[in-house]
C-alpha positions in Angstrom: -45.1 -29.1 -81.4 -42.8 -26.4 -80.1 -42.6 -25.4 -76.4 -41.7 -21.7 -75.9 -40.6 -20.0 -72.7 -42.6 -16.7 -72.8 -42.5 -13.4 -70.9 -45.1 -10.7 -70.7 -44.4 -6.9 -70.4 -44.9 -7.3 -66.6 -42.0 -9.8 -66.5 -44.1 -12.8 -65.7 -42.4 -16.0 -67.0 -44.5 -18.9 -68.3 -44.5 -21.6 -71.0 -46.8 -22.6 -73.8 -46.9 -25.0 -76.7 -47.5 -24.1 -80.4 -47.8 -26.3 -83.5 -45.2 -24.1 -85.4 -43.2 -20.9 -84.9 -45.5 -19.2 -87.4 -48.5 -20.3 -85.3 -47.1 -18.5 -82.3 -46.4 -15.4 -84.3 -49.9 -15.4 -85.8 -51.6 -16.0 -82.4 -49.5 -13.4 -80.6 -50.1 -10.9 -83.4 -53.8 -11.3 -82.9 -53.6 -10.9 -79.1 -54.6 -14.5 -78.5 -51.5 -15.3 -76.4 -52.0 -13.7 -73.0 -50.1 -13.9 -69.6 -51.9 -16.4 -67.3 -50.9 -14.2 -64.3 -52.0 -10.7 -65.4 -53.8 -11.2 -68.7 -51.4 -9.0 -70.6 -51.4 -9.6 -74.4 -47.9 -8.1 -74.8 -46.1 -11.5 -74.8 -42.7 -12.3 -76.3 -40.5 -15.4 -76.5 -37.9 -15.4 -73.7 -34.4 -16.6 -74.0 -34.2 -20.3 -73.7 -31.6 -23.1 -74.5 -32.6 -25.5 -77.2 -33.5 -29.1 -76.1 -32.0 -31.2 -78.9 -31.6 -35.0 -78.6 -28.2 -36.4 -79.6 -28.3 -39.1 -82.2 -24.6 -39.7 -82.6 -24.2 -41.7 -79.4 -25.1 -45.3 -78.7 -27.5 -45.8 -75.9 -25.8 -47.0 -72.8 -26.8 -50.4 -71.4 -28.7 -50.2 -68.1 -26.4 -50.1 -65.2 -26.1 -53.3 -63.1 -27.3 -53.0 -59.5 -26.1 -54.8 -56.4 -22.9 -55.0 -54.4 -20.8 -56.2 -57.3 -21.9 -53.5 -59.7 -19.2 -51.0 -60.7 -19.9 -47.5 -59.6 -20.2 -45.2 -62.6 -21.2 -41.6 -62.7 -23.6 -40.3 -65.3 -22.0 -37.9 -67.7 -22.6 -34.2 -66.9 -25.2 -32.5 -68.9 -23.9 -29.9 -71.4 -24.0 -26.3 -70.2 -27.0 -24.3 -71.5 -26.4 -21.9 -74.3 -27.9 -18.4 -74.1 -29.8 -17.3 -77.2 -30.7 -13.7 -78.0 -34.2 -12.6 -78.7 -35.4 -9.6 -80.6 -35.1 -7.3 -77.6 -31.5 -8.3 -76.9 -30.5 -7.9 -80.5 -32.1 -4.4 -80.6 -30.4 -3.5 -77.3 -27.0 -4.4 -78.8 -27.7 -2.4 -81.9 -28.6 0.6 -79.7 -25.3 0.3 -77.8 -23.3 0.2 -81.0 -25.2 3.3 -82.2 -24.7 5.1 -78.8 -20.9 4.4 -79.0 -20.8 5.7 -82.6 -22.7 8.8 -81.6 -20.4 9.6 -78.7 -17.2 9.0 -80.7 -18.5 11.3 -83.5 -19.7 14.1 -81.2 -17.4 14.2 -78.2 -13.6 14.3 -77.5 -11.9 11.2 -76.1 -9.8 12.5 -73.2 -8.9 8.9 -72.1 -7.7 8.5 -68.5 -7.8 12.3 -68.0 -11.6 12.2 -68.0 -12.1 13.2 -64.3 -9.4 15.9 -64.5 -10.9 17.4 -67.7 -14.5 17.1 -66.4 -13.6 19.1 -63.2 -11.9 21.8 -65.3 -14.9 22.2 -67.5 -17.2 22.2 -64.5 -15.2 25.0 -62.8 -14.9 27.0 -66.1 -11.1 26.5 -66.3 -11.5 24.7 -69.7 -13.8 25.3 -72.7 -17.2 23.6 -72.3 -17.4 20.7 -74.7 -18.6 17.1 -74.8 -16.0 14.6 -73.6 -15.6 10.9 -72.9 -12.9 8.8 -71.4 -12.1 6.5 -68.5 -12.7 7.0 -64.8 -12.0 4.9 -61.8 -14.7 4.3 -59.2 -13.0 6.8 -57.0 -12.9 9.4 -59.8 -16.7 8.8 -60.4 -17.4 9.3 -56.6 -15.3 12.6 -56.6 -17.1 13.9 -59.7 -20.5 13.1 -58.2 -19.6 14.9 -54.9 -18.5 17.9 -56.9 -21.8 18.0 -58.7 -20.4 17.2 -62.2 -23.1 15.8 -64.5 -21.7 12.6 -66.2 -23.0 9.2 -67.2 -21.2 5.9 -67.5 -21.1 4.6 -71.1 -22.1 0.9 -71.2 -19.4 -1.4 -72.8 -19.9 -2.6 -76.3 -21.0 -6.2 -76.7 -17.9 -8.5 -77.0 -15.5 -6.0 -75.4 -15.5 -7.4 -71.8 -17.9 -8.3 -69.1 
């Protein structure tokens, strides 16, 4: 049996058990897996950490109790590992495609982005697609000037 953390298109989290991964896919494909909160049949597996038992360690003997027993702390549980589902993988692929499109169709003006955007906005420079870097103060100034711009999300693996 496999326990899946599930989420519906209305962002309700719940869990359910399936005999196999294929069983979940088949049932979800036929609309048989529904959200217990809203009844939506649009259900996907949510990100969850695997629960795998370790077999390479000997089992610890039960701790003694009483005033003479040594005080020992239980080992800390390992940190959970984030797994990516289909939506997260697709989102990363879209970000990569977006960066590629911008690089191929716009001029990288680097740290001169705010200066160049203002010049284009006021007609002092040729109108063209540009991208680059801007500080939060630059972004605020551009917004106050009425310059249309949009932050470009970072590529996965290039920073937080």
